[in-house]
C-alpha positions in Angstrom: 202.9 121.9 91.0 199.3 122.5 92.0 198.8 124.9 89.1 200.1 122.3 86.7 197.7 119.6 88.0 194.8 122.1 87.8 195.8 122.9 84.2 195.9 119.2 83.3 192.4 118.7 84.9 191.0 121.7 83.0 192.5 120.5 79.8 191.2 117.0 80.2 187.8 118.3 81.0 187.9 120.5 77.9 188.9 117.6 75.7 186.1 115.4 77.2 183.5 118.1 76.5 184.7 118.4 72.9 184.4 114.7 72.4 180.9 114.7 73.9 180.0 117.7 71.7 181.3 115.8 68.6 179.2 112.7 69.5 176.2 115.0 70.0 176.7 116.8 66.7 177.1 113.5 64.8 173.6 112.5 65.8 172.0 116.0 65.5 173.1 116.8 62.0 173.0 114.8 58.7 176.3 113.2 57.7 176.6 112.5 54.0 179.4 110.6 52.3 179.9 110.7 48.6 181.5 107.4 48.0 181.2 104.0 49.7 182.0 100.8 47.9 179.7 98.4 49.7 177.9 97.0 46.6 181.1 95.8 44.9 182.4 94.5 48.2 179.3 92.3 48.6 179.6 91.4 44.9 183.2 90.1 45.5 181.9 88.2 48.5 179.5 86.4 46.3 176.4 88.0 47.7 175.1 89.7 44.6 172.3 87.1 44.1 171.4 86.7 47.7 167.7 87.4 48.3 168.2 88.9 51.8 171.4 90.6 52.8 171.4 91.4 56.5 173.6 94.4 57.3 172.2 94.8 60.8 175.2 93.0 62.4 178.8 94.1 62.6 180.8 92.9 59.6 184.4 92.8 58.6 183.7 95.7 56.2 184.0 99.4 56.7 180.3 100.0 56.4 177.2 98.3 58.0 174.2 99.4 60.0 175.9 99.3 63.5 178.9 101.2 62.3 176.7 103.8 60.5 174.5 104.3 63.5 177.5 104.6 65.8 179.1 107.1 63.5 176.0 109.1 62.7 176.2 108.4 59.0 172.9 109.2 57.4 173.5 109.4 53.6 176.2 107.2 52.2 176.3 107.2 48.4 176.5 103.6 47.3 179.2 103.3 44.6 178.1 101.3 41.6 181.7 100.5 40.7 182.6 99.1 37.3 186.2 97.7 36.9 188.1 99.1 33.9 188.7 95.6 32.4 185.0 95.1 31.7 183.7 95.4 28.1 181.0 98.0 27.6 178.4 95.2 27.5 179.8 93.6 30.6 179.9 97.0 32.3 176.2 97.7 31.5 175.1 94.3 32.9 177.2 94.6 36.0 175.9 98.1 36.7 172.4 96.9 36.5 173.2 94.0 38.8 174.7 96.2 41.4 171.8 98.6 41.3 169.5 95.7 42.0 171.8 94.7 44.8 171.3 98.1 46.4 167.6 97.8 46.1 167.8 94.4 47.7 169.9 95.8 50.6 167.3 98.5 51.2 164.3 96.1 51.1 166.1 93.6 53.3 167.0 96.1 56.1 164.3 98.2 57.8 167.0 100.9 58.8 167.6 101.8 55.1 165.5 103.8 52.7 165.6 105.0 49.1 166.8 108.6 48.3 166.8 110.3 44.9 167.2 113.9 46.2 168.4 115.9 49.2 164.8 116.3 50.4 164.4 112.5 50.4 167.5 112.3 52.7 166.1 115.0 55.0 162.7 113.3 55.2 164.4 109.9 55.9 166.6 111.5 58.6 163.5 112.8 60.4 162.2 109.2 60.3 165.5 107.8 61.6 166.3 106.0 58.4 169.7 105.7 56.7 169.4 106.8 53.0 171.2 104.9 50.3 171.5 107.1 47.2 173.7 105.8 44.4 176.5 107.0 42.2 178.2 105.2 39.3 181.9 104.8 39.3 183.1 104.5 35.7 181.0 105.7 32.8 182.0 102.7 30.6 178.6 101.2 31.5 176.9 103.9 29.4 178.5 102.3 26.3 178.0 104.3 23.1 174.4 105.2 23.9 173.8 108.7 25.3 170.3 107.6 26.2 171.8 105.3 28.8 172.6 108.4 31.0 168.9 108.8 31.5 168.3 105.1 31.8 170.6 105.0 34.8 169.2 108.3 36.2 165.8 106.7 36.2 167.2 103.8 38.1 168.4 106.1 40.9 172.0 107.0 39.8 172.7 110.6 40.8 176.3 111.0 39.7 178.7 109.4 37.3 182.4 109.2 37.8 183.4 109.5 34.1 186.2 106.9 34.1 188.3 104.8 36.5 191.7 103.2 36.1 191.8 103.2 32.3 190.8 105.5 29.5 187.3 104.7 28.2 184.9 106.0 25.5 184.3 109.2 27.5 187.7 110.5 28.6 191.2 109.8 29.7 192.0 108.5 33.2 194.6 110.0 35.6 195.9 106.5 36.1 196.4 105.6 32.5 199.8 106.5 31.0 198.3 106.5 27.5 196.2 109.6 26.8 193.9 108.4 24.1 191.7 111.5 23.8 193.9 114.3 25.2 191.0 114.9 27.6 187.3 114.4 26.8 186.4 112.5 23.6 183.8 114.0 21.3 181.3 111.5 22.7 182.4 112.6 26.2 181.5 116.2 25.4 178.0 115.1 24.4 177.8 113.1 27.7 178.6 116.3 29.7 175.8 118.2 28.0 173.3 115.3 28.6 174.3 114.9 32.2 173.7 118.7 32.7 170.3 118.4 30.9 168.9 115.6 33.0 170.3 116.6 36.4 173.1 114.0 36.8 176.0 115.2 38.8 179.4 115.1 37.0 182.1 113.5 39.1 185.7 114.5 38.2 187.5 112.0 40.4 189.8 109.7 38.4 189.8 111.8 35.2 193.0 113.2 33.8 193.9 116.8 34.2 193.2 117.6 30.6 189.8 115.9 30.9 189.1 117.9 34.0 189.8 121.2 32.3 187.7 120.1 29.3 184.8 119.4 31.6 185.0 122.7 33.4 184.9 124.6 30.1 181.7 122.8 29.1 179.6 122.1 32.2 176.7 124.5 33.1 176.2 122.8 36.5 178.4 122.5 39.5 180.6 119.3 39.6 181.7 117.0 42.4 185.0 115.2 43.1 183.4 112.3 44.9 186.5 110.9 46.5 189.6 113.0 46.0 192.0 115.0 48.2 194.3 118.0 47.6 197.3 117.2 45.4 199.2 119.7 47.5 199.6 116.9 50.1 200.7 114.3 47.6 202.8 116.1 44.9 202.8 114.3 41.5 199.7 112.2 42.4 197.4 113.2 39.5 194.5 111.2 41.0 194.2 114.1 43.5 193.1 117.6 42.7 195.5 120.5 42.3 195.1 123.9 43.8 194.2 125.3 40.4 191.5 122.6 40.1 190.2 123.3 43.6 189.8 127.0 42.7 188.0 126.1 39.5 185.6 123.8 41.4 184.9 126.6 43.9 184.2 129.1 41.1 181.9 126.5 39.6 180.1 126.3 43.0 181.1 122.6 43.2 182.4 120.5 46.0 185.5 118.3 46.8 184.5 115.3 48.9 187.8 114.4 50.7 189.1 110.9 50.3 190.2 109.4 53.6 192.8 107.0 52.2 196.3 107.2 53.7 197.9 107.5 50.2 195.5 110.4 49.3 196.3 112.6 52.3 200.0 111.9 53.2 202.9 112.0 50.8 205.0 109.4 52.8 202.1 107.0 52.9 201.6 107.5 49.1 205.2 106.6 48.5 205.1 103.6 50.8 201.9 102.2 49.2 203.5 102.6 45.8 206.5 100.6 47.0 204.2 98.0 48.4 202.2 97.8 45.1 205.4 97.4 43.1 206.8 94.7 45.4 203.6 92.8 45.4 203.3 92.9 41.6 207.0 91.7 41.1 206.4 88.9 43.6 203.2 87.9 42.0 204.8 87.7 38.5 207.8 85.9 39.8 205.6 83.2 41.5 203.1 83.2 38.5 200.1 83.9 40.7 196.8 85.3 39.4 195.9 88.7 40.8 192.9 87.2 42.6 195.0 84.5 44.4 194.6 84.8 48.2 198.4 84.4 48.6 198.9 87.8 46.8 196.7 89.5 49.3 198.5 87.7 52.2 201.8 88.9 50.9 200.5 92.5 50.6 199.3 92.4 54.2 202.7 91.2 55.3 204.4 94.2 53.6 201.8 96.6 55.1 202.5 95.2 58.5 206.3 95.6 58.0 206.2 99.1 56.4 203.4 100.6 58.5 202.3 103.0 55.8 199.2 104.4 57.6 198.5 108.1 57.7 196.6 109.6 60.7 193.2 111.3 61.0 195.1 114.6 61.4 196.2 114.2 57.7 192.6 114.0 56.7 191.9 117.2 58.7 194.9 118.8 57.0 193.3 118.0 53.7 190.1 119.7 54.8 192.1 122.7 56.2 194.0 123.1 52.9 190.8 123.4 50.9 189.3 125.7 53.5 192.3 127.9 53.5 192.3 128.0 49.7 188.6 128.6 48.8 186.6 128.6 52.1 184.3 126.1 53.8 181.6 126.1 51.0 183.3 123.5 48.9 184.3 120.7 51.3 182.6 117.3 52.1 183.3 113.7 52.9 184.1 111.1 50.3 185.7 108.4 52.5 186.0 105.6 49.9 185.1 103.1 52.6 185.1 99.5 51.5 187.2 100.5 48.5 190.6 101.2 50.0 191.5 97.8 51.5 193.9 98.1 54.3 194.9 101.7 53.8 192.7 103.8 56.0 194.3 106.2 58.5 194.6 105.8 62.2 191.5 107.1 63.9 189.3 106.8 60.8 189.1 103.1 60.1 185.3 102.7 59.4 181.9 104.3 59.4 181.8 104.5 63.2 184.6 107.1 63.2 182.9 110.2 61.8 182.6 111.7 65.4 186.5 111.6 65.5 186.5 113.8 62.4 184.0 116.2 63.9 186.0 116.3 67.1 189.1 117.2 65.1 187.2 120.0 63.3 186.0 121.4 66.6 189.6 121.3 68.0 190.8 123.2 64.9 188.2 125.9 65.5 185.5 125.1 63.0 182.1 126.3 64.0 178.9 124.3 64.1 177.8 126.1 60.9 181.0 125.1 59.1 180.8 121.5 60.3 177.2 121.3 59.0 178.4 122.6 55.6 181.1 120.0 55.5 179.0 117.1 56.8 176.2 117.6 54.2 175.1 121.1 53.2 177.8 121.7 50.6 177.2 118.4 48.9 173.4 118.7 49.0 173.6 122.2 47.5 175.4 120.8 44.5 173.0 117.8 44.2 170.0 120.1 44.4 171.4 122.6 41.9 172.0 119.8 39.4 168.3 118.6 39.8 167.0 122.2 39.1 165.8 123.1 35.6 166.1 119.5 34.3 165.3 119.0 30.7 163.8 115.5 30.5 
């Protein structure tokens, strides 16, 4: 009996030490995240034209300054998200408005700073500042003008997710049943060349499989998947990346930034959320409610409470393990999709304060400090820096 008690005490002590080590590491090393939807969340909340947006207090969202500081998040990429129902003209205007919103956020909060390169983030980290680099989610905002790629680069955009929920002028979407182009359009191929030339990272999240393979044949620079997880965990979910795609990204020296969403990392959760989405849509149509009606959201929350579709932080760690086992630890990062997933984040990983839980999980699974540093930022920064090299302006 005494031996069992001693064993329990030693085990508890070991767990506590690992938790303390994770907390320590979260503050000592840079943590970067490739995709956080704060700008569009604030837009939906009607704050896009506010002159001073204070994020120094705890909010109901997944990301704010207290949560970022608690979690050790130093470089969250702000997603300039463009809904697929916007016309190209509307998309261009919205993108510019959201970019201005990010600038407003930085200038309204002394804890934030601009960042256009990995070195900017490193300098800001030394000065105890949180960097807010930007990526654009949905290339529809480019319109039919290739020059707009550089226009947005000059405004601080460092990657473009080529499409979103629908096919656009660049390529097909993994979510769209119609495959207009069979991959990249001819215009899309020109966009890939231009992005390579000016140093803009290509984001393959959301694109169809055919579009992905077209991109990989053309690009001369490493790509990112800014918020995707292994399809191995969610068979049939094209939005995630297959093992073949993961291998190609590794050969390209790119990086997969793992999406934290329950439906991205757990097959049962994926099925349950699909069931919820179907039930909500049928209920909405039956009751003739607009999608934006608050009663639709309330009904969805009731179904979520009833079905309990949440994954667990271990599922996210399984996603990281899968990539590591397949291609090694040089091609993994974080792409949480915080503020973009609604009520679908896994237990133990609900907001930006929870990165230490991920680090603790990595330590428990035997990842070294060197590997954790790669996953937290070095892999992503390698791709970012490589894209900026040999730019042809």
